[in-house]
C-alpha positions as CSV (number, residue, x, y, z in Angstrom):
1,X,-133.7,77.4,-29.2
2,X,-136.3,80.2,-29.0
3,X,-136.4,82.2,-25.7
4,X,-139.6,82.4,-23.8
5,X,-139.9,86.2,-24.2
6,X,-141.3,86.7,-20.7
7,X,-139.5,90.0,-20.2
8,X,-138.8,91.0,-23.9
9,X,-139.5,89.8,-27.4
10,X,-138.6,86.2,-28.0
11,X,-135.1,85.7,-29.6
12,X,-133.6,82.8,-31.6
13,X,-130.6,81.4,-29.7
14,X,-127.8,79.6,-31.5
15,X,-126.8,76.3,-29.8
16,X,-123.5,74.7,-30.8
17,X,-122.6,71.0,-30.3
18,X,-120.3,72.2,-27.4
19,X,-123.2,74.0,-25.8
20,X,-125.5,71.0,-25.9
21,X,-122.7,68.7,-24.6
22,X,-122.2,71.0,-21.7
23,X,-125.9,71.2,-20.9
24,X,-126.2,67.5,-20.7
25,X,-123.0,66.9,-18.7
26,X,-123.7,69.7,-16.1
27,X,-127.1,68.2,-15.2
28,X,-125.8,64.6,-15.3
29,X,-123.3,65.6,-12.6
30,X,-125.5,67.8,-10.5
31,X,-128.4,65.3,-10.4
32,X,-126.1,62.2,-10.1
33,X,-128.0,60.6,-13.0
34,X,-127.2,57.0,-14.0
35,X,-128.2,54.5,-16.7
36,X,-131.0,53.4,-14.4
37,X,-132.7,56.8,-14.4
38,X,-135.7,57.7,-16.6
39,X,-137.1,61.2,-16.9
40,X,-140.7,61.9,-17.8
41,X,-141.1,64.7,-20.3
42,X,-144.5,66.5,-19.7
43,X,-143.5,69.8,-21.4
44,X,-143.2,70.5,-25.2
45,X,-139.6,70.1,-26.4
46,X,-139.6,73.6,-27.9
47,X,-139.3,74.9,-24.3
48,X,-135.6,75.0,-23.4
49,X,-136.4,73.6,-19.9
50,X,-137.8,70.4,-21.4
51,X,-135.2,70.1,-24.1
52,X,-132.2,70.7,-21.9
53,X,-133.3,68.9,-18.8
54,X,-135.9,66.2,-19.6
55,X,-134.3,65.1,-22.9
56,X,-130.6,66.0,-23.2
57,X,-129.5,65.2,-19.6
58,X,-130.9,61.7,-19.6
59,X,-129.2,60.9,-22.9
60,X,-125.9,62.0,-21.5
61,X,-126.3,59.7,-18.5
62,X,-127.2,56.7,-20.7
63,X,-130.7,56.7,-19.2
64,X,-134.1,56.9,-20.9
65,X,-136.9,59.3,-21.4
66,X,-140.7,58.6,-21.2
67,X,-143.0,60.6,-23.3
68,X,-146.6,60.3,-22.1
69,X,-149.4,60.6,-24.7
70,X,-150.4,64.3,-25.1
71,X,-153.9,64.8,-26.6
72,X,-155.8,68.0,-27.3
73,X,-158.3,69.0,-24.5
74,X,-156.5,66.6,-22.2
75,X,-155.7,67.6,-18.6
76,X,-152.1,66.5,-18.2
77,X,-152.1,67.1,-14.4
78,X,-155.1,64.8,-14.0
79,X,-153.4,62.1,-16.1
80,X,-150.0,62.3,-14.2
81,X,-150.7,59.8,-11.5
82,X,-151.5,57.2,-14.2
83,X,-148.4,58.1,-16.2
84,X,-146.2,57.8,-13.1
85,X,-147.6,54.3,-12.4
86,X,-147.3,53.1,-16.0
87,X,-144.1,54.7,-17.2
88,X,-142.1,54.4,-13.9
89,X,-139.9,57.4,-14.2
90,X,-137.3,58.0,-11.6
91,X,-137.5,61.8,-11.9
92,X,-139.7,64.5,-13.3
93,X,-138.7,68.0,-14.4
94,X,-141.4,70.6,-15.1
95,X,-142.5,74.2,-14.2
96,X,-144.2,75.3,-11.0
97,X,-147.5,75.9,-12.9
98,X,-147.8,72.2,-13.8
99,X,-146.9,71.1,-10.2
100,X,-149.4,73.5,-8.7
101,X,-152.0,72.1,-11.0
102,X,-151.2,68.6,-9.7
103,X,-152.1,69.8,-6.2
104,X,-155.2,71.7,-7.2
105,X,-156.6,68.6,-8.9
106,X,-156.7,67.1,-5.4
107,X,-154.0,64.6,-6.1
108,X,-152.8,65.3,-2.6
109,X,-156.1,63.8,-1.3
110,X,-155.2,60.3,-2.4
111,X,-154.3,57.8,0.3
112,X,-151.4,56.5,-1.7
113,X,-149.7,57.7,-4.9
114,X,-147.9,55.0,-6.8
115,X,-144.6,56.2,-8.3
116,X,-140.9,55.4,-8.5
117,X,-139.6,59.0,-8.4
118,X,-136.5,59.8,-6.4
119,X,-136.8,63.5,-6.9
120,X,-138.7,66.3,-8.8
121,X,-136.9,69.2,-10.4
122,X,-138.5,72.5,-11.2
123,X,-137.5,75.8,-12.8
124,X,-138.5,78.7,-15.1
125,X,-140.2,80.7,-12.3
126,X,-140.1,80.7,-8.5
127,X,-141.8,77.9,-6.7
128,X,-143.8,78.9,-3.6
129,X,-142.6,77.5,-0.3
130,X,-146.0,76.2,0.5
131,X,-146.4,74.4,-2.8
132,X,-142.9,72.8,-2.4
133,X,-143.8,71.6,1.1
134,X,-147.1,70.1,-0.1
135,X,-145.4,68.4,-3.0
136,X,-142.7,66.8,-0.8
137,X,-145.4,65.6,1.6
138,X,-147.4,64.1,-1.2
139,X,-144.5,62.4,-3.1
140,X,-142.2,61.9,-0.2
141,X,-139.2,62.9,-2.3
142,X,-137.2,66.2,-2.5
143,X,-138.4,68.9,-4.8
144,X,-135.3,70.7,-6.3
145,X,-135.2,74.2,-7.8
146,X,-132.9,75.1,-10.6
147,X,-132.0,78.4,-12.4
148,X,-131.2,78.4,-16.1
149,X,-131.9,80.1,-19.4
150,X,-132.1,79.3,-23.1
151,X,-128.8,81.1,-23.7
152,X,-126.8,79.2,-21.2
153,X,-128.4,76.0,-20.0
154,X,-128.7,75.3,-16.3
155,X,-126.7,77.9,-14.4
156,X,-127.3,76.7,-10.8
157,X,-129.3,73.9,-9.3
158,X,-130.1,72.1,-6.0
159,X,-128.8,68.6,-5.7
160,X,-130.9,65.8,-4.2
161,X,-128.3,65.4,-1.5
162,X,-129.5,67.6,1.5
163,X,-126.0,69.2,1.7
164,X,-126.7,70.8,-1.7
165,X,-130.0,72.4,-0.7
166,X,-130.7,75.6,1.1
167,X,-133.9,77.4,1.9
168,X,-134.8,80.2,-0.6
169,X,-131.9,79.5,-2.9
170,X,-131.7,77.9,-6.4
171,X,-128.6,75.9,-5.4
172,X,-124.9,75.9,-6.2
173,X,-123.1,76.9,-9.4
174,X,-119.9,75.8,-11.0
175,X,-117.0,78.0,-9.6
176,X,-115.7,80.6,-11.9
177,X,-118.7,80.6,-14.1
178,X,-121.0,83.0,-12.2
179,X,-120.5,86.4,-10.5
180,X,-122.5,89.1,-8.9
181,X,-121.5,92.6,-10.2
182,X,-122.5,96.2,-9.8
183,X,-123.6,98.5,-12.6
184,X,-120.0,99.2,-13.5
185,X,-119.2,95.5,-13.8
186,X,-117.2,95.3,-10.5
187,X,-117.7,92.0,-8.6
188,X,-119.6,92.3,-5.3
189,X,-118.9,90.6,-2.0
190,X,-121.1,87.7,-0.8
191,X,-124.5,88.7,0.5
192,X,-124.7,91.8,-1.6
193,X,-127.5,92.0,-4.3
194,X,-126.3,92.8,-7.8
195,X,-126.5,91.8,-11.4
196,X,-126.0,88.1,-12.2
197,X,-123.5,87.4,-15.0
198,X,-122.4,84.0,-16.3
199,X,-119.7,82.5,-18.6
200,X,-118.4,79.2,-19.8
201,X,-118.8,76.6,-22.5
202,X,-122.6,76.2,-21.9
203,X,-123.2,79.8,-23.3
204,X,-124.5,80.3,-26.8
205,X,-122.3,82.2,-29.2
206,X,-125.2,84.6,-29.8
207,X,-128.6,85.3,-31.2
208,X,-129.6,84.6,-34.8
209,X,-131.1,87.8,-36.2
210,X,-133.5,88.4,-39.1
211,X,-130.9,88.2,-41.9
212,X,-129.5,84.9,-40.5
213,X,-126.3,86.3,-39.1
214,X,-125.1,85.8,-35.6
215,X,-125.3,88.7,-33.1
216,X,-122.8,88.1,-30.2
217,X,-124.2,88.3,-26.7
218,X,-121.1,88.3,-24.5
219,X,-119.4,91.3,-22.9
220,X,-115.8,90.5,-22.2
221,X,-116.7,86.9,-22.0
222,X,-119.6,87.4,-19.7
223,X,-123.4,87.1,-20.4
224,X,-125.6,89.6,-18.6
225,X,-128.6,87.6,-17.6
226,X,-130.8,90.6,-16.5
227,X,-131.5,88.9,-13.2
228,X,-130.6,90.2,-9.8
229,X,-129.4,88.1,-6.9
230,X,-126.7,87.4,-4.3
231,X,-124.4,84.6,-3.3
232,X,-124.2,83.4,0.3
233,X,-121.0,82.9,2.1
234,X,-121.3,79.1,1.7
235,X,-121.8,79.4,-2.1
236,X,-125.5,79.2,-2.7
237,X,-127.2,81.5,-5.3
238,X,-130.5,83.3,-4.4
239,X,-132.6,85.3,-6.9
240,X,-134.3,88.5,-6.0
241,X,-135.9,89.5,-9.3
242,X,-135.3,90.9,-12.8
243,X,-133.5,94.2,-13.2
244,X,-136.2,95.6,-15.5
245,X,-138.9,94.8,-12.9
246,X,-137.4,96.8,-10.0
247,X,-139.8,99.4,-8.6
248,X,-138.1,102.8,-7.9
249,X,-140.3,104.4,-5.2
250,X,-138.8,107.8,-4.6
251,X,-135.3,106.3,-4.7
252,X,-136.2,103.2,-2.7
253,X,-135.5,100.1,-4.9
254,X,-138.2,97.4,-4.4
255,X,-138.0,93.9,-5.8
256,X,-141.4,92.6,-6.8
257,X,-140.4,89.0,-6.1
258,X,-139.9,89.7,-2.5
259,X,-143.4,91.0,-2.2
260,X,-144.8,88.1,-4.1
261,X,-143.0,85.7,-1.8
262,X,-144.2,87.5,1.3
263,X,-147.8,87.5,0.2
264,X,-147.5,83.9,-0.9
265,X,-146.8,82.7,2.6
266,X,-150.3,83.8,3.7
267,X,-152.6,80.7,3.7
268,X,-155.4,82.6,2.0
269,X,-153.3,83.9,-0.9
270,X,-153.1,81.5,-3.9
271,X,-151.0,83.6,-6.2
272,X,-149.5,87.1,-6.0
273,X,-147.9,89.5,-8.5
274,X,-146.4,92.9,-7.7
275,X,-145.6,95.6,-10.3
276,X,-145.0,99.3,-10.6
277,X,-147.8,101.9,-10.9
278,X,-147.3,105.6,-11.5
279,X,-147.1,107.9,-8.5
280,X,-147.3,111.7,-8.8
281,X,-144.8,112.4,-6.1
282,X,-142.6,109.3,-5.8
283,X,-142.5,108.4,-9.5
284,X,-143.5,104.8,-8.9
285,X,-145.3,102.9,-6.3
């Protein structure tokens, strides 16, 4: 599986049979999938989110996958209401950009949207609170966030049961397979922001490099995700940004994601992105 390369050059990730089995079983359990469930795959399968979630998870539950026709120059978001009506999926997994496009195409203006969904799952980037509220109002089903990666499948996810959802979090994780550590690798207490590290059978054994050999990715059994976050006392994971994106303003550490979210709550702001700029006195601003 090739990584997205959003924060570095894309890498080729090795995936073993054990990895793939774990990806499927994790999501089957978290989403309570059954043989009656059908996903609708609207993203290309070379994206790990589509491969791991929309295809592998349904196969492990004994369910089915619907692949709508994808034609060049076709607006998938505009076609989605028809696909939902004709293919009758019980759940949809896609990125926030696709879901936002659904709303921008004025789908929300319809008197009634015919569908058989019981939930929508999204991941890959943060979903704005306002977009989530609008989607839940439109579809009348929960919109669930998840956190995962090409190297390790789905690390944490919200469940469709309200008890497994919490505002501004990406859900729960499997005990013993995730930790928040400081720069020295020492585990931090709940509520403290630090580096997210993960382990377990879902993790790839390494990256495939140019000569075809395998480059291990684990450090004493743990994979350093490069993400920052914290765990609440009741076991929910929240993300605060990427380590490489942190803005150092005269020693003050600023997470761009927090700024993005704050601006995104304003009704006149459609999208927001914060990043570091040079500052003569503070270093960065």
